N, C-alpha and C positions, 0 to 999 in steps of 0.2 A: 219660879216666876217672881219678878220684882214688882212690888205694888207701888204705884205712884200715888202719893197723897195729894188730895186736891189742894189747890192754893188757898191760903187764908184770904178773907175778903180784902184786908188792907194790902196784901201782897198782889192780889189781882188788880186792885185799883192802881197801884204803883206801876205794874206791868203795862196796863192800858195807857196810863198817862205818859210813860216813857215812849211807848210806841207812837202815840199821837204827836208828841213833840219831835220825835225822830223823823217822822214823815215830813213835818214842816221844815226841820233843819236840813234834811237831805234835799228837799225841794229848793231851799234858799242857797245852800252852799255846796251841793253835790255830795258825793260819797265821802269826801274828806271832812265833813262837818265835825266839829269838836265834840267828842263824847262827854267830856266834862261839862261843856256848855249844855248839852242835851240833858244831862242829869240835873244841872242847876235849874234849867227852865222847867223841868218836870217836877221840881220840888223834892228830889230824892238825892241821896248821896251817891257818889261814884260807885261805892261798893254794892249798892242796891242795883244799879244799872248793870254792873258786871256779873252779879249773881244771876240775873235773868238772861243776860246776853254776854257771854264770856269773850266774844270777839266782835269787832266792827262788822265782819261778814255776817255773823249771826243776827245782829241788829238790822242790818240792811235787808237780809232775807225776811225777817219777821215783819219789817215795815212794809215791804212790797208784796208779800205772799198773796194777799187778797187780790191785788191788782193783777198779778201774774195769773192767778187762777181764773179771773174774769176774762182776761185776754184768751186764755186757753179754751174757756167755755164758748167764747164767740165763734170758734171754729165749727162747732156743731150747729149753732144757730145759722151761720152763713151757709153751711152745707145743706141745710133744710130749705133755704130760701133761693139759692142760686145754683146754676150749673157748676160742676166741680172745678173747672179751670177758673171761673170767675170767683168762686168762693175762696179758692187758694189765693188768688191775687188780692182780693179785698182783705183777707185775714193777714196777709203779709203787710199790706199797707197799715192796717190797724195796729199790728205789732210794732212796726217801725215808728208810727206816730206815738205809740205808748212809750217807746224808748226815749222820747224827747223829754220825759220827766227826769230831772237831774237825779243821778244816782242809780236809776233803773238800768240804763244801758251798761254801766260798769258791773252791776250785779249779774245781768243776763249774759254778758260775754262768756265768763267761765261756766255759767250754768248750762249753756246750750252746747258746750264743747267737751266738757269733762263729765263723764258719767259716774265717777267714783266718789267725789266729795259729797258731804252732806248738803251743801248748797245746790249742787247739781241735782240731787234727788228731790229736794223740796221745791225748787223753782224751775229746774230744767225739765224734769219728767213731764209735768203737765204740758209744756210747750212742745217737747219732742213728740209726745203722744198725739197732740193735735196736728202737728206737721205730718206725722206718719199717716193719719187718717185722711187728711186733705190731699197729700201727695198720691196716695194709693188711688183715690177716686179720680184725680186728674189724669193719672197714667191710664187708668181703665177707659176714661173718656177719650184719650188720645191727645190731650192738651199739655202734657208734661212729658219731657224726654225720659226714657227708661233709665238712663244713667244718672239722673239727678236724685241724690239721697235727701231725705228730710233734714238732716243736719246741715247739708249744703244750703238749703233754703233759709234756715235759721241764721247761719253765718252771713249769708248774703243780706238778709234784712238788717243785721247788726251793722254791716258795712254801709248799707243805704242810710241808716240813721246817722252814722258818722259823716257820710258825705253831705247829708242835709245840714248838719252842724257846721261844716266847713263853708257851706253856701251862706246861710244866715239862720239856721236853726228852725226854719218853718217847715211844717209837715207837708205843705203843698209840693216841696221839692221831692219828698219821698215818693209821692204819686208819680211825678215825672220820671224819676230814676227807676222806679219799679216798672213803669211802662217800657222803658228802654231795656231793662233787664229781662222782663218776661218774654220779649221777642226771642232772646237767646235760649230760653228754657223750653220753648216749644219744639216738638219734633220736626 
């Protein structure tokens, strides 16, 4: 068994500073934000950034993991408050609106389609699991077609977020597009 040493206090501070700055930089510039600029703004060297986050994808994942987990947790909250079909539709809307955050949609595209990479596990699993639970309940209620897979729903939400960007990037378009889409998802 490999033992992982806890991070030194200064390393933990650097890690947290880099994450905070990365979230801001990705929000400003999207997933293509300069990693060197992120390191500079965080007050660390590029080597420190790459020691904690060896790839851009690893930094994106770490920057948005809390947000992804919160979106996934909303599935259970909505399931407790609403009938299954409504809970699924509202969760899909909230997921699509959440993808309007620059960089998040790019992260979630491969995360919800590829179950083998590390990013798919860290960010995709919570969303896939939430979609499975909501889809199962909606099918049992009779408000979701039997042939619709949870990953289909995640891919469709990703598409809705893209369509909304093409319109003007406002999340109110997502609600309209979702209403049009859900008509086709019903049995």
